[in-house]
N, C-alpha and C positions, 0 to 999 in steps of 0.2 A: 427593604425597610429603610426608615429614616426620613421618608418624604414628609410625614405629618409632624415629626419633631422639629422640622425646619420652619414651621409656620410661626408667624408673629401672633401676638394675642389678638390683634384686630382681624387677621385672616382666619384664625380659629373661631372667633366669635361669629363671623359671617358664615363659615362653613357649618358650624354647629346649628345655627339657627335655620339654615336652609336645608338641613339634613343631608349634606354631602358626606358626612362622616359623623361618628359619635365621639364622645369624650373617652369612652373605653378604647376606641381605635387609636386616638392620639396617645393616650396613656400607655397602652401596650407598646406602641412604637417607641416612646421615650424610655420605657423600662428596658426594651431590647437594646437601645443605644447605650444606656447606662451600663448594662452588663458587659458590653463590648468595649467600654472605655476605662477599664481599671487602670490603664497606664497613665491616665490623667490624674488619678487620685483626687478627683473633685468631690465625690460623695464619700462621706465618712459613716453614714448610716442610711441604709436603703429600706423603704417601706412599701414594697410592692403590693402586699395584701391590702393595706390601708388605702393605697392609691386606687386600686381597682374598685374597692368598695365605694370610695368617694366618687369615682368616675361614673359608676352605675347610678348612684344617687343623683348626680348632675344630669345624666341623660334623662332620668325621670322628670326632673324639674324642667328641662328643655322641652320635653314632650308635652308637659302640662302648660307650657307658655310662660312659666315663671323663671325667667332667665336673666339674672344680672350679668353685667358685662364680663365678669371673671368666671362665670359658670362653666365648668368643664375644662378649665385651663390648667394643665399640669405645671407645678412650680417646684423649685428647689428652695430649701429654707436654710439660711446660714445657721451654723451650729450655736450661735449666740442666743437664738430665740428658744425659749422654753416651749416644748411641744409635748402634750400629754402622753405619757407612757412611751415616749420615744427618747433615746439617749440625747442629752444636751450637756456636752462636756466643755464647751467654749474652747475647744482645741487643746485642752489641758489634762494632764494626768491626774491633777488633784481632784477632778470631778469624775474620775473613772467610775462607771456604774450608776451614775445619777440619771434617773428617769423622772422628770417632773410630773407631779400628779395634777398639773394644771396647764392651761394653754395661755401663751402670751396674748395680749390684747390684739396685736396686729395679725397674728396667725389665726386667731379666733374670727376676726373680721373677714379674712380671706376664705376660711372654710364656710362661714355663714353665707358668703356670696357664691359658693359652689366651686371654689378652686380645689385642685387636687394636689395632695402632698406626696411627692415622689421620694423624699428623703431629706437628710441633713447634709449640709455642704461644708467642706473643709475650710479652715481659716487659721490665721495666726493666733497663737495662744492668747486668750483674753483680748483679742483684737489688737495686740501690740506687735506691730510689724508692717512692713511695706512690701513683703515678698512671699508671704505664706511659708517661710522657712522655719518659723518658730513653732509650728503646729506639732502637737503630740502625735498626730497621724502621719507625719512626714509631709513634705511640700506638695501642694497641688502643682500641676504642670500645665503650662499654657498649651492650647492646641496649635498655636503659631510657632513657626520655626524660621530662622534666618535663611536667606537664599543660600543654597549650597552647603547647609549645615544641618545636622540632626541633634545639635546640642539642646538639652532641655532648658526652656526659658521659664521665668517666673510669670504667672498671670497677675502679679501685683498682690497687694495686701491692704488691709487684713482680709477683705472679702474675696480672696483668691479663688476659692472653690466655686463661689457664685459666678465670678467672671468666666472661669474656665468652662463651667457647665453651660452657661448661656451661649458663649461664643462657639462651643463645640456642638450646639443643638442637642444637648442631653435633656434640656427642659425648655419651655417656652419663655420663662423668665425666672427671676430669683429675688429673694430678699437680701439686702445687705445692710450694714451699719457703717456710719461715717463719723469718726471722732476727730480726725485731722486730714482726711482725704481717702478713707478706706473704701468708699464706693467709687469715687471719681477716678482715682489713680488706676485701680485694676480695670475699670471700664475702658480707660484710654489705652492701657496696655493690650487689651484683647479685642478692640474694635467694636465695642458695644456702647450702649447709652446707660449712664448712671446718674441718679438724682439724689442729692443731699437736700432734703426739705428745710424750711425754716425751723429753727429749734422750737419745739412745742407743737409742730403740725402733726406728728405721729407719736403715739403713746410709747413710752419706754417701759411700761409695766410688763414684766415677764421677759425682758431682754437683759441678759447678764451684763452688769454695769462695768465699764472701764473707767471713764471720766464723766461723771453724771452731768456736768454743766456743758459738755461738748457733744456727747453721744446723740446721734439721731439716725433712725432707720429710714431706708428708702428703697426704691425699686431699681433693679438692674435688668435691662430689657434689650430687645433687638432693634428698637426704633423709639423715636421721641413720642409717637402716638401711643405705643404700648406703655411707655413710662407714665404718660398722662392718665391712661385708663387704670393702671395698677396703683398709682399714687392716690387717686381718688378713693379706691377701695381700702387703702391702708390708713387714710387720714381720719381725723375726727377727735373730738374731746373725749377724754377718759378720766372720770373722777378719781380713779385709783392712782393716777400719775399727777402729782401736784404741779408739774411743769407743763402739763398738757393744756393747750390754749382752747378756750371755749369760744371758737369761731366757726361760722358756717364753712363747709367744704365746697369750693367751687366745682363746676363741671370743667375740669382741666382740659379734657379732649375738645370741648366746644370752643375753647380759646385758640385752637390750632388753625388759624386762618392762613398763616404764612405772610400776612400783611404787616410789615414793620415800617411802612412809610411814615416818616415824621418822628420815629422813635430815635432817641439819642443814646448811642452806645459809647461808653467811655473806654479808653485805652490807657491803662496805668503805666506811667513811665518807670515806676519802681520795679516792675516785673521784668524789665530787661536786665537780667542778672549776668554777672561775669561768668564766662565759660559755657553759656547756653549754646547748644549746637545750632549751626546755621540752618539745619532743617526745621528746627522748632521755630526759629525766628521767621523763616520763609512761610511756614504754615500759618503762623499768626498773622502775617501781612496779607496772605491770601484770604484768610477768613475775614479780616477787616475789609478787604476789597469786595468780598462777596456780600457782606452785610450792607456796605455802601451802595452796591449795585442794586440791592433789593429795596433801597429807598431810605435806609437809616442815615441819620446824621452822625458822623464820627468825630469825637472830640478827644483830645489828650487830657488826661486827668492826673492828679497827684494823690497818692495814698502814702503820705510821708513816713508813717510809722511801720510800714510793711517790713522793713529790715529787722525790726525787733520781734516779729511774729514767731519765728521758730524758737528763739530762746525763751520767750514767754510761754509758748505752748509746752515746751519740754521742761517747764517748771510746774505749770498748772496741771497738766494731764497726769504726770507721775504722782503729784501730791494727792489728787483725787483717787488715783488707782491704789495708792498705799492704804487709803482709808477703806475703799470698797473691798479690797481683797483681804482685809483683816478677818473677814468672816470665814475664810476657808482654813479651818483648823483641824479637820479630821474628826470632829465630834458628831455632827448631825448627818453628814452625807459625804459621799466621795471617798477619796483615798484616806486611809489611816495607817500611819507607820506603826510597826511593831516595836514594842519596848520591853525591856527586861523587867523582872519582878521587883528589882530595887530602884527602878526609875519611876518618875511621876508624870503628872499631866503636862508640866512645862516641857519636859523632854519629848513627850508625844507631839505637842504643838510644833516644836522646833524641827523635829525630824520629819513630820508630815509635810510641812511647808518646804523644807529643803529638798525632799524627794519629789513632791508634787509639782512645784513650779519649775519652769524652764529658765535658762540663763537670762533671756531678755526680760521676762517678767520680774525676776529677782533684781535685775539692774534697775528697773523703773520703780519697783517698790522701795528699794534702798534710797534712790534719788528722792522719791516723794517723802519718805520718812525724814530725810536729812533737811529738805527745804521747809518742812513743817516743824522742825525741832526748835526748842528754846534757843534763842540767840541768832537763829537764821531765818525765822519766819518773816520778819520785816525786810531783811536784806534780799530775800528771794521771792517768797510767795506773795507777800503784799505788794511788792514792787511789780511783779508780773501781772497781778490783777489791775494795777494802775495802767500798765502798758496796754492791757486788753481793752480797757475803757477808751484809751486814745485811739486804738485801732478801730474800734466800733464807731468812734466819733468821726474818724476819717471818712468812713463809708456814709455816715449820716450827712456829712457836709456835701459830699459829691452828689448824693441823691437829692438833697435839698436844692442843689444848683440845677436840677433838671435832667440829670442823667437817669435813664430808664433801666439800663443794664450795663454790665462791664464784661469785656471780652479779654481773656487771658489764655496762655497755654494751660493745659491740664497737668502736664508733667514736664520735668526738665530733660527727659530722654525717652526713647522707646524702651521696651522691656529688656532687661538684662538676664544673663544666664543664671541658672540655679548654681549656687556656690561661688559665683564670680565676686561677690562682695563679702564672702565669709571672713576673710582676713583683714578687711578694711576696718578703719575706725568706725564705731557705731554711728557717729555723726554723719558719715558719708551716706548711710542708709536713711537717716532722718531727713537729709536734704531732698529726698523724693517728695516730701510734703511741702516744699517751699511755696508752691502756687496755690495750695489748698487750705492750709491751716488758718489763714486769715478769715476765711468764710465761717469756720467753726467758732473761732474766738468771737466773731461779731454776731453769731447766731443767724446768719443769712442763708438763703437757698442758693445752691449751685448745681450745675449740670455739666457733665462731660459728654461731648458729641464726637464720634469718630469723623475725622476730616481729611485723612490722607495716609500714605505709607511712606516710611523712610527708605533710604537707598538699599537697605537689606530686606525690604518687603514686609516690615513690621508696622502695625497700626500706630497712628499718632492721634491724639485728641485735643480739642479745644474746649475751654471752660467758659460758660456764661454764668455770671453772678447776678442774681436778681435782688430786688428790693424785699424787705421783710414782708412776708405773706404774699409776695408777688410771684409765686410759682407759675401762675397761668401766663403772665406776660413773659416771664423768663423762658418757659417752654415754647412759647410761640416764636420767640427770637431763635431758640435752638432748632425749632422746626424749619424756620427759614434757612438757617445755616445748613441743616441736614439736606434740605432740598437742593440748595446751591452746590453743596459739596458732592452730592451723588455717590457717597461712599457705599460700595457694594461688595467689597472684597471679603472673602472667607478664607479661613485657614485650610490648607490642603490636608486631607485626612491621612494621617500616618499611624494612628493609634489602633 
């Protein structure tokens, strides 16, 4: 078993249409792999009955000739997405027992197109983390290991379960969300492709909110082509989401020609940070050379306000989180603390939130409440928003000068071990987002593409940043990089 679960979306689409196998065959294979992979802790809720029911329905559509590109494709869904009558805890104890009576717009779109729901995927609590260690389910584990070591490694975060499941071939693809790098960083850590679309390209309705002006859902897949296929299925205007853009959705797959001759790729000098490993620098230079060999014009660019991105992000995101998470009080759903007869609703609120939220969520809620409080709003939150405007303007200036896309590293290192940063200052963990947060602050699309291995045999990724609504051109540049890199490494099976 396991052969069909290793398929890409495009391979599955071809095989399903020419009747080489059925969706039920692929789904059964994936379910078998999932059952054998509990050591990875990637899935937090399994839905085998639902999956087989959807697979059989997909096979009927395929037999009738009504077969959208995603029809019959088994997927994992990040626990941040509300899925009807399936637990959606956002990795938090405060939502214990919550089963939404509705479907998020994105998952509804996928099911309408015939995709198959294998289950929910582990994640950092409320998407706050870069290692999947803040999850109420315990950490997801990467299928990758260092050479000569069996130490458990992080698959990244917050979409760690999604990254682990796709990389380990437990599903053909997965949904993720990206607030400051939570699709691109885990994709880079596990040797897969992750796309953060332009803000507003994919609906946020039915996706549990972290920081509403930054959150964006996207696909996590085994190839750039798969990402293009899945992103098209996930995209589109949603009147229930006021930030959803009413724009036509391009055929992203059709844009994957690999021809980038005459395109201008910018290399930002500010991304050469102190302490960046030589392997990351070398990978970046190799990626630049490959794009140049493919016909792109390479230019040095400046994004002068990049150095302020992390501080601005870690003011804005917690501020929005403190507001969004105020709704979890134990009254309507989820965990409710027990109180004594002489205590009131205030004690119930306080105890519920103290018991239900983990340490990292509490930290960010307190930071957010502080920067929004009287006397500090102007000093922190308003100033961070002004910096955000300057960061966005940096990108606008570069694109106006003729740059089509920007190439950067995806992460400042390869994956680290579970627990290795447990005693470190929280800021050390936040530095994992150093190359990715600018994209969220500016609302731009970004994609992480696996491009090589480090000396310990772990994947490393490169990031391409596109113009607003320019996912098609961005993914074509990523496709050219993917073709030139020829990354084909897989984790050795140990679980």
